[in-house]
C-alpha positions as CSV (number, residue, x, y, z in Angstrom):
1,X,-13.5,14.0,4.4
2,X,-14.2,11.2,2.2
3,X,-10.8,9.1,2.2
4,X,-7.7,9.0,4.2
5,X,-5.5,8.3,1.4
6,X,-3.8,11.2,-0.4
7,X,-1.5,10.3,-3.2
8,X,1.3,12.1,-5.2
9,X,2.1,10.2,-8.3
10,X,3.7,11.1,-11.7
11,X,1.6,10.0,-14.6
12,X,3.8,12.0,-17.0
13,X,3.6,11.1,-20.7
14,X,0.5,9.0,-20.7
15,X,-1.2,11.2,-23.2
16,X,-0.1,13.8,-25.7
17,X,-2.7,16.4,-24.8
18,X,-2.5,18.7,-21.9
19,X,-5.5,17.5,-20.0
20,X,-4.6,13.7,-19.6
21,X,-0.9,14.8,-18.8
22,X,-2.6,16.5,-15.8
23,X,-3.7,13.0,-14.8
24,X,-7.5,13.3,-15.3
25,X,-9.1,10.2,-16.5
26,X,-12.3,11.2,-18.6
27,X,-13.6,8.2,-20.3
28,X,-14.0,4.5,-19.7
29,X,-15.0,2.4,-22.7
30,X,-14.8,-1.3,-23.3
31,X,-12.4,-1.9,-20.5
32,X,-10.1,0.9,-21.6
33,X,-9.3,4.4,-20.4
34,X,-9.1,7.7,-22.4
35,X,-6.3,7.1,-25.0
36,X,-6.9,3.5,-25.0
37,X,-4.4,2.5,-22.3
38,X,-5.4,-0.7,-20.9
39,X,-5.4,-1.2,-17.2
40,X,-5.6,-4.6,-15.5
41,X,-9.1,-5.9,-14.5
42,X,-10.1,-5.3,-10.9
43,X,-7.5,-2.5,-10.7
44,X,-7.8,0.3,-8.1
45,X,-9.2,2.6,-10.7
46,X,-12.2,0.3,-11.2
47,X,-12.5,0.2,-7.4
48,X,-12.6,4.0,-7.1
49,X,-15.2,4.2,-10.0
50,X,-17.4,1.6,-8.3
51,X,-17.2,3.1,-4.9
52,X,-18.2,6.5,-6.4
53,X,-21.2,4.9,-8.1
54,X,-22.3,3.5,-4.7
55,X,-22.1,6.9,-3.3
56,X,-19.2,5.9,-0.9
57,X,-16.9,8.3,-2.6
58,X,-18.0,11.6,-4.3
59,X,-19.8,11.0,-7.6
60,X,-17.5,13.1,-9.6
61,X,-14.6,10.6,-8.9
62,X,-16.1,8.2,-11.2
63,X,-14.8,10.5,-13.9
64,X,-11.8,12.1,-12.3
65,X,-10.7,9.3,-10.0
66,X,-10.2,11.9,-7.4
67,X,-7.4,13.8,-9.3
68,X,-7.1,17.1,-7.6
69,X,-8.7,15.9,-4.4
70,X,-7.1,12.6,-3.4
71,X,-4.8,12.0,-6.5
72,X,-2.2,14.6,-7.3
73,X,-0.1,14.3,-10.4
74,X,3.3,16.1,-10.3
75,X,6.2,16.2,-12.6
76,X,8.2,19.2,-11.3
77,X,8.7,21.3,-8.2
78,X,6.2,23.7,-9.6
79,X,3.5,21.0,-9.9
80,X,4.1,20.1,-6.1
81,X,3.8,24.0,-5.2
82,X,0.5,24.0,-7.0
83,X,-0.9,20.9,-5.6
84,X,0.3,21.2,-2.0
85,X,-2.3,23.7,-0.7
86,X,-5.1,21.6,-2.1
87,X,-3.7,18.3,-0.6
88,X,-3.2,20.0,3.0
89,X,-6.8,21.6,2.6
90,X,-8.1,18.1,2.4
91,X,-6.8,17.2,5.9
92,X,-5.4,13.9,5.0
93,X,-4.1,11.4,7.5
94,X,-1.0,10.8,5.6
95,X,0.6,11.2,2.0
96,X,1.4,8.4,-0.1
97,X,3.8,8.6,-3.1
98,X,4.6,6.0,-5.8
99,X,8.1,4.8,-6.7
100,X,8.3,2.5,-9.6
101,X,11.8,1.3,-10.6
102,X,12.9,4.7,-10.0
103,X,16.4,3.9,-11.1
104,X,14.8,3.7,-14.7
105,X,12.6,6.8,-14.2
106,X,13.8,8.8,-17.2
107,X,13.3,5.8,-19.5
108,X,9.9,4.8,-18.0
109,X,8.7,8.6,-18.1
110,X,9.2,8.8,-21.8
111,X,7.7,5.4,-22.8
112,X,4.3,5.8,-24.1
113,X,3.7,2.1,-24.1
114,X,3.7,1.9,-20.3
115,X,0.6,2.4,-18.5
116,X,0.7,5.4,-16.0
117,X,1.0,3.4,-13.0
118,X,4.2,1.7,-14.5
119,X,6.1,5.0,-14.5
120,X,5.9,6.4,-10.8
121,X,7.2,9.7,-9.5
122,X,10.4,11.4,-10.2
123,X,12.9,10.4,-7.3
124,X,14.3,13.9,-7.3
125,X,10.9,15.2,-6.1
126,X,10.6,12.7,-3.1
127,X,13.0,14.5,-0.5
128,X,11.0,17.9,-0.9
129,X,7.5,16.1,-0.7
130,X,8.7,14.3,2.4
131,X,9.9,17.5,4.0
132,X,6.6,19.3,3.3
133,X,4.6,16.5,4.6
134,X,6.6,16.3,7.9
135,X,6.3,20.1,8.3
136,X,2.6,19.7,8.1
137,X,2.8,16.7,10.7
138,X,1.8,14.2,8.1
139,X,3.4,10.6,7.7
140,X,4.7,9.5,4.5
141,X,3.9,6.1,3.0
142,X,6.0,5.0,-0.1
143,X,4.9,2.4,-2.6
144,X,8.1,0.7,-3.7
145,X,9.0,-1.9,-6.2
146,X,12.7,-2.8,-6.1
147,X,15.6,-2.0,-3.7
148,X,16.5,1.3,-5.3
149,X,13.0,2.6,-4.7
150,X,13.3,1.5,-1.0
151,X,16.6,3.4,-0.7
152,X,15.1,6.6,-2.3
153,X,12.1,6.4,0.1
154,X,14.4,5.7,3.1
155,X,17.1,8.4,2.2
156,X,14.2,10.9,1.8
157,X,12.8,10.1,5.4
158,X,9.6,8.1,4.5
159,X,8.0,6.7,7.5
160,X,6.5,3.6,6.1
161,X,7.0,1.4,3.1
162,X,3.8,0.0,1.4
163,X,5.3,-3.0,-0.2
164,X,8.1,-5.6,0.0
165,X,9.9,-5.7,-3.4
166,X,8.1,-7.2,-6.4
167,X,11.1,-9.7,-7.0
168,X,12.1,-10.4,-10.5
169,X,14.1,-13.7,-10.9
170,X,16.1,-12.2,-13.6
171,X,17.8,-9.7,-11.4
172,X,17.5,-11.0,-7.8
173,X,20.4,-8.6,-6.5
174,X,18.1,-5.7,-7.5
175,X,15.5,-6.5,-5.0
176,X,17.6,-7.3,-2.0
177,X,17.1,-4.5,0.5
178,X,20.4,-2.7,1.7
179,X,21.2,-3.3,5.4
180,X,22.0,0.3,5.8
181,X,18.6,1.3,4.6
182,X,16.9,-1.3,6.8
183,X,18.7,0.0,9.7
184,X,17.7,3.6,9.0
185,X,14.0,2.6,8.7
186,X,14.3,0.8,12.1
187,X,15.9,3.8,13.7
188,X,12.8,5.9,12.9
189,X,10.5,3.1,14.1
190,X,9.3,2.6,10.6
191,X,6.8,0.2,9.2
192,X,6.8,-2.0,6.1
193,X,3.6,-3.8,4.7
194,X,4.0,-7.1,3.0
195,X,1.8,-7.2,0.0
196,X,3.1,-10.2,-1.6
197,X,0.4,-10.7,-4.2
198,X,3.1,-11.3,-6.9
199,X,4.0,-14.5,-5.1
200,X,0.6,-16.0,-5.1
201,X,1.6,-18.9,-7.2
202,X,5.2,-19.3,-6.2
203,X,6.5,-22.4,-4.2
204,X,8.5,-22.1,-0.9
205,X,11.7,-23.1,-2.5
206,X,11.4,-20.4,-5.3
207,X,14.6,-18.3,-5.4
208,X,12.4,-15.1,-5.3
209,X,10.6,-16.3,-2.2
210,X,14.1,-17.2,-0.7
211,X,15.2,-13.5,-1.3
212,X,12.1,-12.1,0.2
213,X,12.4,-14.5,3.1
214,X,16.0,-13.0,3.7
215,X,14.6,-9.3,3.5
216,X,11.9,-10.2,6.0
217,X,14.3,-11.7,8.4
218,X,16.7,-8.8,8.3
219,X,13.9,-6.4,8.7
220,X,12.6,-8.2,11.8
221,X,16.0,-8.6,13.3
222,X,16.5,-4.8,12.9
223,X,13.3,-4.0,14.7
224,X,11.2,-2.8,11.8
225,X,7.5,-3.2,12.2
226,X,6.0,-5.7,9.9
227,X,2.3,-4.9,8.9
228,X,0.1,-7.2,6.9
229,X,-1.6,-5.9,3.7
230,X,-2.7,-7.0,0.1
231,X,-3.5,-5.4,-3.1
232,X,-6.2,-7.8,-3.8
233,X,-8.9,-5.2,-3.2
234,X,-11.9,-7.5,-3.0
235,X,-10.4,-9.8,-0.3
236,X,-9.3,-9.4,3.2
237,X,-5.8,-9.5,4.8
238,X,-6.4,-13.2,5.5
239,X,-5.4,-14.0,2.0
240,X,-2.1,-12.4,2.5
241,X,-1.7,-14.2,5.8
242,X,-2.3,-17.5,4.3
243,X,0.2,-16.8,1.5
244,X,3.0,-15.8,4.2
245,X,2.3,-19.0,6.2
246,X,2.2,-21.3,3.0
247,X,5.5,-19.8,2.0
248,X,7.0,-20.1,5.4
249,X,8.3,-16.5,5.5
250,X,7.3,-16.0,9.2
251,X,6.6,-18.3,12.1
252,X,3.2,-18.7,13.6
253,X,4.1,-16.3,16.3
254,X,5.6,-13.7,14.3
255,X,2.6,-13.9,11.8
256,X,0.1,-13.5,14.6
257,X,1.8,-10.5,16.2
258,X,2.0,-8.8,12.8
259,X,-1.6,-9.6,11.8
260,X,-3.4,-8.9,15.2
261,X,-1.1,-6.4,16.9
262,X,1.3,-4.5,14.8
263,X,-1.1,-4.1,11.8
264,X,-4.0,-2.5,13.5
265,X,-1.7,-0.3,15.6
266,X,-0.1,0.8,12.4
267,X,-3.5,1.7,10.9
268,X,-4.7,3.5,14.0
269,X,-1.6,5.0,15.7
270,X,-3.7,7.1,18.0
271,X,-5.9,4.3,19.5
272,X,-4.9,2.0,22.5
273,X,-5.3,-1.3,20.7
274,X,-4.3,-5.0,20.7
275,X,-3.6,-5.1,24.4
276,X,-5.3,-6.1,27.7
277,X,-3.7,-3.3,29.5
278,X,-6.1,-0.8,31.5
279,X,-7.8,1.6,29.2
280,X,-7.2,-0.4,25.9
281,X,-10.0,-0.9,23.5
282,X,-11.7,-4.3,24.4
283,X,-11.8,-5.7,20.9
284,X,-10.7,-9.4,20.6
285,X,-11.3,-12.9,19.2
286,X,-11.6,-16.2,21.2
287,X,-10.4,-19.1,19.2
288,X,-11.2,-22.7,19.6
289,X,-7.6,-23.8,19.7
290,X,-3.9,-22.8,19.8
291,X,-2.8,-21.0,16.7
292,X,0.8,-21.0,17.7
293,X,0.6,-24.9,17.3
294,X,-1.9,-25.0,14.4
295,X,-2.4,-21.8,12.4
296,X,-5.6,-23.1,10.9
297,X,-7.3,-22.4,14.4
298,X,-7.3,-18.7,13.3
299,X,-10.4,-19.7,11.3
300,X,-12.1,-21.3,14.4
301,X,-13.4,-18.2,16.0
302,X,-15.8,-18.9,18.8
303,X,-16.5,-15.4,20.3
304,X,-16.3,-11.9,18.7
305,X,-15.9,-8.9,20.9
306,X,-15.9,-5.5,19.5
307,X,-15.2,-2.4,21.9
308,X,-16.5,-4.3,24.9
309,X,-19.7,-5.7,23.1
310,X,-20.0,-9.3,22.1
311,X,-21.1,-9.4,18.5
312,X,-22.3,-11.8,15.8
313,X,-21.0,-10.7,12.4
314,X,-23.5,-11.0,9.7
315,X,-22.7,-12.4,6.4
316,X,-21.5,-9.9,3.9
317,X,-21.1,-9.9,0.1
318,X,-18.9,-7.2,-1.7
319,X,-20.9,-5.6,-4.3
320,X,-19.9,-5.9,-8.0
321,X,-18.5,-2.9,-9.3
322,X,-19.4,-2.1,-12.9
323,X,-17.8,0.6,-14.8
324,X,-20.1,3.4,-15.8
C-alpha cells in the first residue's frame, strides 16, 4: 500500500473528451494540465508528480495522479458501483470526499471555466458513499468549504471534517456552521481539522476571522475534537499553529492540546499516544519554558524522545519537485 488517502471526487465537465472526464490527467506542459486548465503553483497535483518522480509513490502516478488507484472520479451511482471494488481492494485507512460549495453544484459542474478541484462531488452521492464506507469499516473524511457543505457531510454521517469553512466576507452567513450540525458531529465523537490557509494575511479583527472564531468556540463547547492541519504542503503544522495563535482563535492551552494530543490521536487512532499512562508510547518533547505562559517556548526544545529513545533530529530539506 503506497498511501493512506483514498479520494472520491467529481471532476465532471473538465474536458469534452471521454478520457479526461474520467479524471486522468495525461500531460503537464508549461505549468498547465491536459486541456490547458491552469492549476495553482505548489498544488497537490504537483506534489503527487514530485513524489512519484522520487519513487515515494508509484512512477505511473506522475501521469495518472493515482486516478483509479487513490483518486476515484464519480458523477453517478453507476460510477460509484464501478469504483468501489477497486477502492476497497486497495485497503485504504479511510475515504475522503470533496464537497465544494455543494449548494451550487449544478452550476459549478457545467462551468467549463472552473478548474476540476473547484467543482466537487454531487452532494446526492455522499450519503451512499458514507454508507458503503461504514459498511466496510472505513471512516469518512469530508473536505468542506462552506456551511452547506458541512451540513451535507454531517447529515450523511461523515466522521471527520477536513477544513473549517473558507470564509468569504461577501457572505458571512453562508460560512457560519449550524448549531444542530455541530451537535451532531460532537455526538459521534467527530473531528474537524483547522486548515486556515486562507487567513494567512488576515488580521485578528477581520470579520471573517471573527466568524471563524465563533465557529471554533461553538465546536469546542460542543465537544468536537479540534485537529491541527494545513494545506501548505511544503511546511509543517507549526505554520498553522502560529497562525491560530496570531489570530487569537484559541488559548495557549487549547492550542497545545489540539496540536500535541488530539491531532496525533486523530491521525493514529489505534495507538496509545500523548499520554503518560502505563503502556503509552514514550514520545515527547522537553521544553525550556512554560508554553502556557509564552507560546514561543514551543520552539525552545531541549530534549527529543521518540518511542523511549532520546534522539537528535538531523537537519532536513524538502526536495524541489519539478514537473516531468
